[in-house]
C-alpha positions in Angstrom: 163.8 44.0 37.8 161.0 41.9 36.3 160.3 41.8 32.6 158.1 39.8 30.2 159.5 40.1 26.7 159.6 38.1 23.4 162.2 35.4 23.4 165.0 35.3 20.8 166.9 32.5 19.1 169.7 33.0 21.7 167.2 32.0 24.4 166.5 28.6 22.9 168.8 26.5 25.0 167.8 28.2 28.3 164.1 27.9 27.5 164.5 24.2 26.6 166.2 23.6 30.0 163.5 25.6 31.8 160.5 23.8 30.1 162.0 20.4 30.6 162.7 21.1 34.3 159.1 22.1 34.8 157.3 19.4 32.8 159.3 16.2 33.1 161.7 14.3 35.4 162.4 14.6 39.1 163.0 18.4 39.0 159.4 18.9 37.9 158.2 17.3 41.2 159.3 20.4 43.1 156.3 22.2 41.6 152.6 21.7 42.2 152.0 20.1 38.8 154.0 17.8 36.6 153.8 15.4 33.7 156.6 13.2 35.1 154.3 10.3 36.0 152.5 10.5 32.6 155.3 10.8 30.0 158.9 9.7 29.9 161.6 11.8 28.1 161.8 15.4 27.3 159.0 18.0 26.7 161.0 19.9 24.0 164.5 20.6 22.8 166.4 23.8 21.8 165.8 23.0 18.1 162.1 22.9 18.6 162.2 26.1 20.6 164.1 27.8 17.8 161.5 26.5 15.3 158.7 28.0 17.4 160.5 31.4 17.7 161.0 31.5 13.9 157.4 30.5 13.1 155.4 33.5 11.7 152.5 34.4 14.1 154.1 32.6 17.0 155.7 34.3 20.0 157.4 32.8 23.0 157.2 35.3 25.9 159.9 34.9 28.6 159.6 36.0 32.2 162.9 37.4 33.5 163.8 38.6 36.9 167.3 40.1 37.6 168.6 38.5 34.4 167.3 35.0 35.5 164.8 33.1 33.3 161.9 32.1 35.5 159.1 31.3 33.1 157.7 31.4 29.5 154.6 30.9 27.5 154.0 30.2 23.8 151.3 32.2 22.0 150.2 31.7 18.4 147.5 33.5 16.4 145.2 31.0 14.8 142.3 32.5 12.7 141.6 35.4 15.2 142.0 33.2 18.3 145.2 33.0 20.3 146.6 29.6 21.1 148.4 29.4 24.5 150.9 26.7 25.1 153.9 25.6 27.1 153.1 27.9 30.1 156.1 27.2 32.3 157.3 28.4 35.7 160.5 27.3 37.3 159.3 24.5 39.6 160.8 26.0 42.8 158.8 29.2 42.2 155.5 27.7 41.2 152.6 28.9 43.4 154.0 32.4 43.8 152.0 34.1 41.0 154.4 34.0 38.1 152.1 31.8 36.1 149.3 34.3 36.6 151.5 37.1 35.4 152.5 35.1 32.2 148.8 34.3 31.6 147.9 37.9 31.9 150.7 38.9 29.5 149.3 36.4 27.0 145.8 37.7 27.4 147.0 41.3 27.0 148.8 40.2 23.8 145.5 38.6 22.6 143.8 41.9 23.0 146.6 43.7 21.2 146.3 41.2 18.3 142.5 41.7 18.3 141.8 38.1 19.0 138.3 37.1 20.2 139.5 34.4 22.6 142.4 32.3 23.9 142.4 28.5 23.8 144.7 25.7 24.8 145.0 22.0 25.1 145.7 20.2 28.4 146.3 16.5 29.1 142.9 15.4 30.4 144.2 13.7 33.5 145.9 16.8 34.8 142.9 17.8 36.9 144.8 20.2 39.2 146.1 22.1 36.2 142.7 22.2 34.4 141.1 23.4 37.7 143.7 26.2 37.9 142.8 27.4 34.4 139.1 27.3 35.2 139.8 29.5 38.2 141.6 31.9 35.8 138.4 32.2 33.7 138.9 29.4 31.1 136.2 26.9 30.4 136.2 23.3 29.1 134.9 23.4 25.5 133.9 19.7 25.4 136.4 19.0 22.6 139.0 16.3 23.0 142.0 15.5 20.9 144.3 12.5 20.9 147.8 12.8 22.3 149.3 11.8 19.0 153.0 12.7 19.1 155.2 10.2 17.3 158.4 12.2 17.7 160.4 10.8 20.7 161.9 14.3 21.2 158.6 15.2 22.9 158.4 12.2 25.2 156.8 8.8 25.3 153.4 8.5 27.1 153.3 5.8 29.8 149.6 5.3 29.2 147.0 6.4 26.6 146.5 10.1 26.9 144.2 12.7 25.3 143.9 16.4 25.4 140.9 18.5 26.5 140.4 22.0 25.1 139.9 25.1 27.2 139.0 28.5 26.0 138.5 32.0 27.5 136.4 34.5 25.5 137.7 38.0 25.6 
């Protein structure tokens, strides 16, 4: 049985392992998109996941199938817009529609929360990922932000990076 529900504190360790497997390191190379060549280290840790889950206005949706965690996405209400982050699918299952289902769940939640749009930041050199979001109805806003993480818990860039912002109007 497949479900998409809100994550709880008890899910923190499993979510951290899932996110890191999809974003960084050799395991992430099993999927169609990765940050492994851009950033060393981890993407997140269980403490950061717990903090997200406990942040008012933030929800981490988890995609479960037969009691196995296969994906997640962070959503956060910011002034009537819904921020979408950390969209993750188990690398061996990427390209099978799970990401689209998580994206749809986030969009449905935006409607429920009466948000006017969804927005996100994506590392600018991740062209294949940006192109996927564009196919899903998002557009580049023209806004760019520096990749300014000084906390080694979130990885060390191998080169200068920046984010581009994407948005989908509802």
